[in-house]
PASEKOL-330190 format. One record per residue (C-alpha): z negated, x negated, y negated; chain; residue in one letter. Coordinates in steps of 0.25 Angstrom, whole numbers. Layout:
N
up; east; north; cadena; residuo
Z; X; Y; A; a
...
***
This chain:
337
up; east; north; cadena; residuo
0; 0; -2; A; m
3; -6; -13; A; v
-8; -5; -25; A; e
-1; -1; -38; A; s
-5; -9; -49; A; v
-12; -4; -61; A; r
-13; -8; -73; A; y
-22; -4; -86; A; r
-21; -7; -102; A; k
-29; -20; -105; A; e
-28; -26; -119; A; r
-23; -42; -120; A; i
-34; -47; -128; A; d
-46; -42; -118; A; r
-44; -54; -109; A; g
-44; -65; -120; A; i
-57; -59; -129; A; k
-69; -65; -126; A; a
-81; -56; -132; A; r
-74; -56; -147; A; t
-63; -54; -155; A; d
-62; -70; -158; A; t
-65; -77; -144; A; i
-55; -77; -133; A; y
-53; -81; -119; A; v
-39; -87; -116; A; l
-35; -85; -102; A; s
-19; -84; -102; A; s
-8; -90; -112; A; f
-5; -75; -114; A; r
-21; -74; -119; A; d
-18; -86; -128; A; m
-5; -80; -133; A; v
-13; -67; -137; A; f
-23; -75; -144; A; l
-13; -83; -152; A; f
-3; -76; -156; A; l
-8; -69; -168; A; p
-14; -85; -173; A; r
-2; -92; -171; A; f
10; -81; -175; A; l
6; -79; -188; A; p
7; -95; -190; A; i
20; -95; -184; A; i
28; -85; -192; A; l
21; -89; -205; A; l
27; -104; -202; A; l
40; -97; -198; A; l
42; -89; -209; A; l
49; -98; -217; A; p
62; -101; -209; A; f
63; -86; -210; A; f
61; -84; -224; A; v
69; -97; -229; A; k
72; -98; -244; A; g
73; -85; -251; A; g
67; -75; -258; A; y
58; -72; -244; A; w
53; -86; -243; A; e
46; -83; -257; A; k
39; -70; -251; A; v
36; -77; -240; A; l
30; -88; -249; A; f
24; -77; -258; A; y
17; -71; -245; A; s
10; -84; -243; A; c
4; -84; -254; A; m
-1; -71; -256; A; f
-6; -72; -240; A; a
-14; -85; -245; A; l
-20; -77; -257; A; l
-23; -66; -246; A; a
-30; -74; -237; A; l
-38; -80; -249; A; s
-42; -65; -253; A; w
-46; -63; -237; A; d
-55; -74; -238; A; f
-61; -71; -250; A; m
-64; -56; -245; A; a
-70; -63; -232; A; s
-82; -66; -241; A; v
-82; -53; -249; A; g
-75; -57; -261; A; l
-66; -48; -263; A; v
-55; -55; -272; A; s
-45; -47; -281; A; l
-41; -61; -288; A; g
-32; -68; -279; A; q
-24; -71; -291; A; a
-34; -80; -296; A; l
-32; -90; -285; A; f
-19; -89; -284; A; f
-16; -90; -300; A; g
-26; -103; -300; A; v
-19; -111; -290; A; g
-6; -109; -294; A; a
-10; -113; -309; A; y
-18; -125; -305; A; i
-5; -128; -297; A; s
3; -126; -307; A; g
-4; -133; -316; A; g
-5; -145; -312; A; l
8; -146; -307; A; n
13; -142; -321; A; y
5; -150; -330; A; y
-1; -162; -322; A; l
11; -162; -312; A; k
5; -164; -301; A; m
13; -162; -287; A; p
12; -151; -279; A; i
5; -155; -268; A; f
-8; -158; -277; A; l
-7; -146; -286; A; t
-8; -135; -273; A; i
-20; -142; -268; A; p
-26; -143; -281; A; v
-24; -131; -285; A; a
-29; -126; -272; A; t
-43; -132; -273; A; l
-44; -133; -287; A; g
-40; -118; -289; A; g
-49; -114; -277; A; a
-60; -121; -285; A; l
-57; -114; -300; A; f
-57; -101; -292; A; c
-70; -104; -285; A; t
-77; -108; -298; A; l
-70; -97; -305; A; l
-76; -86; -296; A; l
-89; -92; -291; A; f
-98; -85; -303; A; s
-92; -72; -299; A; v
-97; -74; -284; A; l
-108; -66; -285; A; r
-100; -53; -290; A; l
-98; -44; -278; A; r
-86; -34; -274; A; g
-78; -29; -284; A; v
-84; -36; -297; A; y
-79; -51; -289; A; f
-66; -46; -285; A; s
-65; -40; -301; A; m
-66; -55; -306; A; v
-58; -60; -297; A; t
-47; -50; -301; A; l
-49; -52; -316; A; i
-47; -68; -315; A; l
-34; -71; -313; A; p
-30; -61; -323; A; l
-39; -68; -333; A; l
-31; -81; -329; A; f
-18; -75; -332; A; a
-23; -70; -346; A; h
-28; -83; -349; A; l
-15; -91; -345; A; i
-6; -81; -352; A; e
-16; -80; -366; A; t
-20; -93; -366; A; l
-6; -99; -363; A; d
-11; -110; -354; A; i
-5; -114; -340; A; l
10; -110; -345; A; g
5; -97; -348; A; g
14; -86; -347; A; t
26; -94; -345; A; h
19; -102; -334; A; g
20; -116; -328; A; l
34; -118; -323; A; l
42; -129; -316; A; s
30; -132; -306; A; l
33; -141; -294; A; t
39; -135; -282; A; p
35; -137; -267; A; f
47; -148; -262; A; p
54; -134; -255; A; g
51; -120; -250; A; g
47; -123; -236; A; w
35; -133; -241; A; p
29; -121; -249; A; a
32; -111; -240; A; m
24; -118; -226; A; y
14; -124; -236; A; l
11; -108; -239; A; a
12; -104; -225; A; i
3; -115; -220; A; i
-8; -110; -232; A; g
-7; -96; -226; A; v
-9; -100; -211; A; i
-21; -110; -213; A; v
-28; -100; -223; A; c
-27; -87; -214; A; l
-32; -96; -201; A; f
-40; -105; -210; A; g
-48; -91; -216; A; f
-49; -85; -202; A; r
-55; -97; -196; A; k
-65; -100; -207; A; l
-69; -86; -209; A; i
-73; -86; -194; A; s
-83; -99; -198; A; e
-96; -100; -202; A; d
-92; -100; -216; A; f
-84; -86; -214; A; g
-95; -81; -207; A; l
-104; -83; -221; A; v
-90; -78; -229; A; l
-91; -65; -221; A; r
-106; -63; -221; A; g
-104; -64; -236; A; i
-94; -52; -236; A; k
-103; -44; -227; A; d
-116; -47; -233; A; d
-118; -58; -243; A; d
-135; -55; -244; A; r
-135; -58; -230; A; v
-130; -71; -232; A; v
-136; -76; -245; A; m
-149; -71; -238; A; a
-146; -82; -227; A; g
-147; -92; -236; A; g
-130; -94; -239; A; i
-125; -95; -252; A; n
-115; -85; -252; A; i
-108; -89; -265; A; h
-105; -102; -262; A; w
-98; -96; -249; A; y
-90; -87; -258; A; k
-87; -99; -268; A; a
-81; -106; -256; A; q
-73; -93; -251; A; a
-68; -91; -266; A; i
-64; -107; -266; A; f
-57; -106; -250; A; i
-49; -93; -255; A; a
-45; -98; -269; A; g
-39; -111; -263; A; a
-31; -102; -254; A; v
-26; -93; -267; A; g
-24; -105; -277; A; c
-17; -113; -265; A; f
-6; -101; -265; A; a
-6; -101; -279; A; g
-4; -115; -279; A; a
8; -114; -268; A; l
15; -103; -276; A; m
15; -110; -290; A; t
23; -121; -283; A; h
32; -113; -276; A; y
36; -104; -288; A; y
34; -117; -296; A; q
28; -109; -308; A; f
13; -103; -311; A; v
11; -92; -322; A; g
0; -80; -323; A; r
7; -72; -313; A; s
0; -80; -303; A; v
-13; -72; -308; A; f
-5; -58; -305; A; a
-12; -49; -297; A; l
0; -50; -288; A; d
-8; -62; -281; A; f
-21; -53; -279; A; t
-17; -40; -275; A; v
-5; -44; -264; A; l
-14; -54; -257; A; p
-26; -43; -257; A; l
-17; -32; -253; A; a
-11; -41; -241; A; g
-25; -43; -236; A; a
-27; -30; -236; A; v
-16; -26; -228; A; l
-17; -37; -219; A; g
-32; -34; -216; A; g
-45; -41; -224; A; p
-54; -49; -216; A; g
-44; -56; -208; A; s
-35; -67; -216; A; f
-23; -64; -208; A; a
-22; -50; -213; A; g
-21; -55; -227; A; a
-9; -62; -221; A; t
-2; -52; -216; A; i
-3; -42; -227; A; g
2; -53; -237; A; t
13; -57; -228; A; f
16; -42; -227; A; i
14; -37; -242; A; l
20; -50; -249; A; v
35; -47; -243; A; p
32; -32; -243; A; l
31; -33; -258; A; s
43; -42; -261; A; e
53; -34; -251; A; a
47; -21; -261; A; l
52; -29; -272; A; r
65; -22; -274; A; a
58; -9; -276; A; l
54; -13; -290; A; g
41; -4; -294; A; g
43; 4; -281; A; l
37; -9; -275; A; r
24; -9; -278; A; m
22; 7; -276; A; a
29; 4; -260; A; l
20; -8; -260; A; y
9; -1; -262; A; g
10; 10; -254; A; v
15; 1; -242; A; i
1; -5; -244; A; l
-7; 6; -245; A; i
-1; 11; -232; A; a
-3; 0; -224; A; a
-18; 0; -228; A; l
-19; 14; -225; A; v
-13; 13; -212; A; v
-21; -1; -209; A; l
-32; -1; -217; A; p
-37; -13; -208; A; e
-25; -21; -211; A; g
-13; -26; -203; A; l
-20; -38; -197; A; f
-32; -31; -191; A; h
-23; -20; -186; A; y
-13; -30; -180; A; i
-25; -39; -173; A; e
-32; -26; -167; A; r
-18; -22; -163; A; r
-15; -35; -157; A; y
-27; -35; -149; A; h
-25; -21; -144; A; q
-14; -25; -136; A; f
-13; -22; -121; A; e
-7; -25; -108; A; r
-7; -21; -92; A; d
-17; -27; -86; A; a
-17; -25; -70; A; r
-30; -17; -66; A; v
***
């Protein structure tokens, strides 16, 4: 008598998860592929994208997407410590003007202006915001919103740093590819670096401050020092993006303090799913090309853009990344009984 073989549905990740979502037991090559595919696939796609958009308009869109992704990652990192910023344009603009000013007035080469603007701009922004670290919630957000607008008006009113005309004819990158891959590598390093950092002891303190800062203070931890470190790290990423953009376009003006460099990264982080870093990256790489694709619609562009964004948030309030992650771990296979 031939015994019939019966099967049942079994989740693919059932055999490799060990008690938690972050500890795995790999017993086969298939398990290894399942675990590492979502980690290596984004890296491979990002590194291959420049080959598909060589030159022309969409290469600039890709570079622009990387800039906004860096700002979104910067915002998400600050949010991990409870600092909800509405002024990522501050970091972007400070980095852009430091890099452009050093190159325009002191003739410093590009390989010096970018690192100096990254670290110097982060230090400047940290010192600027250090006095308001005691503010909470909307009060801190309002200060970060006002500062980039203040700097833009100061440059225009005092006619400094090129005034309304900006600084022109800055040193460009030796080619499009170095700039593109510098931006892509920056996104990859920040994405995985932040995810690693937030899971360490330092990140544990940051998340504790976000959840209940008074309990962390009761443990003898100086929460203002940790907040300052978080601002410095986030500021360095934002200033790096601004410095890259300055030399890519060979120009810096008041527009680097525009609200676009605050609103779009925030929208990307919310669309992709805050708190995951990967969500901020996915969200901006969707919104920026979408925004450019709708540019031909003129005034209707922003209305349609807003409708798409609202619809996405209503359908997926958790964010795209959390939804994709949940669905990925719900894949099933037929297992023999």
